[in-house]
C-alpha positions, 0 to 999 in steps of 0.5 A: 559437463565433460570432465566433471562429476557425473550429474547425477554426483553433482545433484545429489550434493546440490541438496547435501546438508554441508555447506562446503559440497553443495556450494560446490555442487551449485558453483560446478552447475553455473560454470557447465551453464556459462560454458556451454549453455544448451549442452548443460540444458541438454544434461539436466532434462536427460537426467530429468527423464532417466526413470531409473535416476531416483525421484529426488534427484530429478526433482533437482533437475527439473528445478536446476533445469527450470532456474536455467531461465527463470527466476523471481526477480524481473531483470533477472527473468528477461535476462534468463529466457533472452538466453533461452531465446538467443543462445539455445539452438532449436535441436535443443530447444525441440528435443527439450520440449519433447523430453519434458512433455515424455516425463509427463508421464513419469510414475514418480511423483516428483519428476512429474511436478518439476517437469510441470515447472519446466514445461511452464517455465519455457511456456512463459517464454514461448506462448507469448511470441506465438511459439510451441502451438502444439503445447496446450493441445498435448496437454489436453490430449494427456488429460483426456488419454493420459495415465493417472500420472500424466492427467495429474502432471498435465494439469498440474502442468497448465495450473503453473502457467495459469497462475504466471502473472507475466503481463504477456503470458496471460494475454496470450492465455485467452486464444488458448482458452478453450484448450484450458476449459476442455483440460481443466473441466474434464479432469474435475468432472465427478465421474473423475474416479482419481482424486489426485487429478480431480484435485489437480484440475479443480487447482487449475480451473482456480489459477484459469478463470481468468482467461475464460470469459469469453466461454462465459459469455456462452450459456452452455459452457458457462452452465457446464463450468459452474455443475463441473463446480458445484459437484466439486464442492459436494467431494468427499476429498475436502481438498477438492472442497476447498478448491471448489469454493476457491473456484467459486469465489473467484467466479464470483469476483469476476463474473458477478453479473452472470451469478443470478440464476446460480445463486438461486438454484444452487450456491445460495444452499451450497456455500450456507451447507460450507459454512458449516462444515466441520472442516475448517479450511472448507468452511473459511472457503465458504465464509469467504465466496459471502465476504467476495459477495459483499465487496462486489455489491459493496464495489458495484454500489460505489460504482453506481453512483458516480455514472452520468446515466442508467445504461452505464450502470452495472447488474445489481442483484442484491445477494447480500441482502436478500440472504442476510437472515441466513448467512449472518446467524451462521457467521455469528455462530462461527465467531464462537468459535475462537482458537484461544492459543490461535497467534494473532496473525493467525487467519481462523474460521472465527476471524474469518467470519469476524471480517465477512460480517464486517463487510456485510454490515457496509453492504447491507447497512441498517438489515444486519443490526436486528440479528446481531443485537439480538445474538450480542443481548443472548450472548454479552452474559454467558457463562461460556467466554468463547460466547461472549467475546463472539458477542463483543465482537460482533457488536462492532463489527457492525460500527461501519455499514448502518447510518448513524442514526440507526446506531446512535441510540444502540451505542447508548445503551451498550457504551456502558455493558461493552465498557464492564466487558474490559473487566472480564475474567477472560483475557481474549473478551477483554482484549475484543472489548478494547477493539469493538470500542476502538470500533465505536469511537471511530465510527460513532464517537457522536453517540458517546457523552463525554459526561457520562461515558468518556471517564470510565471510558478512558480508565478502562483503556488505560487499565487495559494497556498498563496491565497486560501487553496482549491488550497493548494493540487493541487499547491504543488504538481506541485511545488514538480515537477517542483522542482523534474523535474528540478533538474539538477546534483547534486552537480551542482553550478546552476540549473533552478531553483536557480534564483527561489530559495529565492523566492520561500523560503521565500513564503513557509515560510509565507504560513507556518508561518500563523497564519489562515493556515490550517494544511493540507495547512502547512503540505504540504507547507513543504513537497514542502519545503523539495523538494526543499532544496533536489533538490537545487543548490549549489549557494542555500547552503546560503540560506538553512544556514538561512532556517535551521536556521528558522527551528530550531526557530520554532521547538523551538517554538513549545515546550512551544505548547505541554503545551496547548495541550487540544484536540486530534485534538491541539496534531494532528496537534502540532505534524504535525507540529513538524514532518514537520520542523523536515523533514524540518532540516533534509533536510538542514543538509544533504544539508550543511554537515559539514557546520552544527556543528557551528548549532549542539549545538542548533538543538540537545538541541531543539531536545532532547526537543522534545523528552522529552515533546512528549507524549507516541504513537507519530509519532514525535520521528522518524522524530526526529531520522532521523535529529539526524541520520543526524547532526551524519552523517555530525558532525561524531566523533564531535557526539560524546559530544552529546550521554550522552545526547541522549543515554538513548532516543536511549536506550528506543526506541530500548526497545520499541518493542511495538511502531515497527516502533520506534524500526526500525529507532533506530536500523537504527540510531545505524548503523549510529551513530555507524559509524560516531563515529567509536571507540568512540562508544565503550562505548555504545556498550554493551548496543546497542549489549544487545538491538539488541540481546534483540530484535532479539530474540523478538518475539513481532518484525516481521521478517522484523527486523532481516535482519537490526539488523543482519547488524547493527552488522556489523557497529558496528564490523566495527566501533569499531574494535578489541573491537567486538571480545567480542561479536563476539561468540555470534554473529556469533552463531546468524549468523549461526543460521539465515543462516540456514533458507530457503524457502521450495518449498511451501512458500510465495514470501513474505517468499522469500524476507524475506530469501534474505534480511536475507542473505543479513543482514548476508553478512553484518555482516561477512563483517563488522566482517571480516573488523574488525578482519582484521585491529586489527590483530585478523583474528585467531580468526575467522577460526572456523567460516569461514566453516560455512561463506563458507555454506552459500556463497554456498547456495546462489551461488545454488539458484536462488531467490537471489538480486544485493544487496545479489550478491554484498554483498557476492562478499563483504565477498569472497574478505574481507576472501581473503584478511584477509588470504593474506597469501593463508589460505584458498586456498583450498576453494577458488579452489572450482569450486562453488566460480569461477562460483558465481564470474563471473556470478556476474561480466558478468552481463549486470543487475548490477551496475557497483558497483556490478561488479566492487566489483565482479572484486576486489573479483576475485583478491583477489581470485588469490592472496590467490590460489597463497598463500601456508599455509591451515587451512581449510581443507572443506568448 
């Protein structure tokens, strides 16, 4: 940085609260890096290594140096790492690494910490490329022979290296596991007198556990690691205890199969003791140990239930069940440690205990019931609100896990006392009760008697929602569960909710209509309203019709509010309100179906006004499109009268590749509209096809959009019939090209899923096209493309990666082709053995839905007729 200000001056200014000085310094650093990268790095490492420089400036130099070849954003990270590899000469690299390693011995903690980050950033580049082989040995030597500061900084370096998420680095670290373990275990021993060194070591050990699997296979090494970690749980320094329990959590998750001996000898007692620690952070981590045990055992039982032979089964030791009577009472005691002033998202010991109790119920089932019910009975009427709150929370926590037949009598006897707790003087207790009622309605609704319990339950939940915003989330969740669980059969005249529907809708409209209603409460209440409309019985349709008028009116009232928005917060509140109302309107349209037609003009006028006034990068148009989709489905051909006004918005959304979710919604809307309008959609299809083909070729849109676009081609063909001929050649080429995409042996699961979805889209497209050509007597123009259709069908038949939807659409295409050429023109193709086998396999699959099997049967009948024909136009497929 010759000719520039002194590096320390620049670094000082880079830390300045004065934005002008800070920006100028950052520009000077950037300019220096661009002018002479190697010199820039050397200048920074020299500033970092100079002992006489103040610590905060050395730290700033270290951070600038680290940032010269590392970044959080992946593409930027790769670019900077390449600069280190390609634009930095070997002499400079060697000098930087040498000075960095020397600076790990600095007595200045800030410099040591910054240097650890620098070394880790270089290691991320060089270790995966088998460069800097002496690094790990140097760090081990530092820990073994170095000063206290050097030990700590070197262990911190190992921790930074091991916590990296870069796949190449993580893979390369396995080869260094012996060196890593030697250093961290030595530093973590109880014999280490310096707590800062021991803390750095136990932290690094936690980060390195994933790479030391080979060491864990050897009993001697495993015993020593476990001894060091267990002893660290008893350290006087609570930070070391926390690190040790964190290690135990990781060890249990990674090496469950090796833990039986240690659970019996030490871990059981240590973690129970840790849960009772006066240090809340230690106690939380000890609780999380048992959460990890439960999660592992739940996963193992799930895995073992799916294996085909006993030799494939994972070891299962029932740790959680064996410890139930010791662990669960401690968890119940910790539930009473609530912090009255804790925020909703604050993770404290009582919440950790609640999560663990939930997992315990899932892991051990019935075994958790007795200790929990005893606790509930002893504390439900306790004079201390902490105990009452813990009692209702515990009751709700065990609703998912034990068999419903075991919970049924408990819920039947407990639901009424629980509902009465919604009148408790403590807000905390009332909120926890509402959440517990939500758990009950979600998992054990069969135990709730609609005649006896539904009325007081619904009234108590609405009372909580309407009178305290802090209870809104719990009450709304419970009310949605009530609606979903008591919906009855679709299309029924009445269900258990019918007597409560009108008053419930009235309550929700009151809450959402309040001027002082908190935005989050309003949004949650509209979500409840949406679910209640969806699940209402037919006797409530007249009330839903009235509700649709209210929803339209409220949407109309939001339009002038757009002009009153003065802040980002205002805009978010308005958009949330419009989105919620559009969702409610959509639900009412879906329920009223054709009966919504008299309100169609007013609905479209309002929705078009919103589209005209809403700002860019808004989520509102997606909700508007969803409502319009429902209206198009309900009004069918009559929707055409809105197309002239609406189509420009639809075209804009199709062209808006920057907002991919809106573009995706628009693609689906084209399918809905063309299906609804039929041939009356033809005047708009040229534009639809142009935008869809453009999106298909776009590199801006992800692959996930392509199957929907192909399916859309089929919907357009089905709508306009023979008029699709003008697009056939181009679309057929696209479908043939898409059919060539296959998966290699080493592709990701996401790629397999994409190929299946793509093939579903191709088959849906051909299904629509074949039907369109058949109804318009234009099957002759399809004949050049028939061989490629059979090629794809054959590929699907021979591929083990396929979905039920793909098999159903394939059966549809086979049947459609056979039906389209009734005189046996494709007989030779249909006589191929794989066609018969594919149909038979689909038809006889007992896991498939009835409609899939029925489609396969229909295809078989069409093929039988085809083979009985005479004329052949296709010799080979």
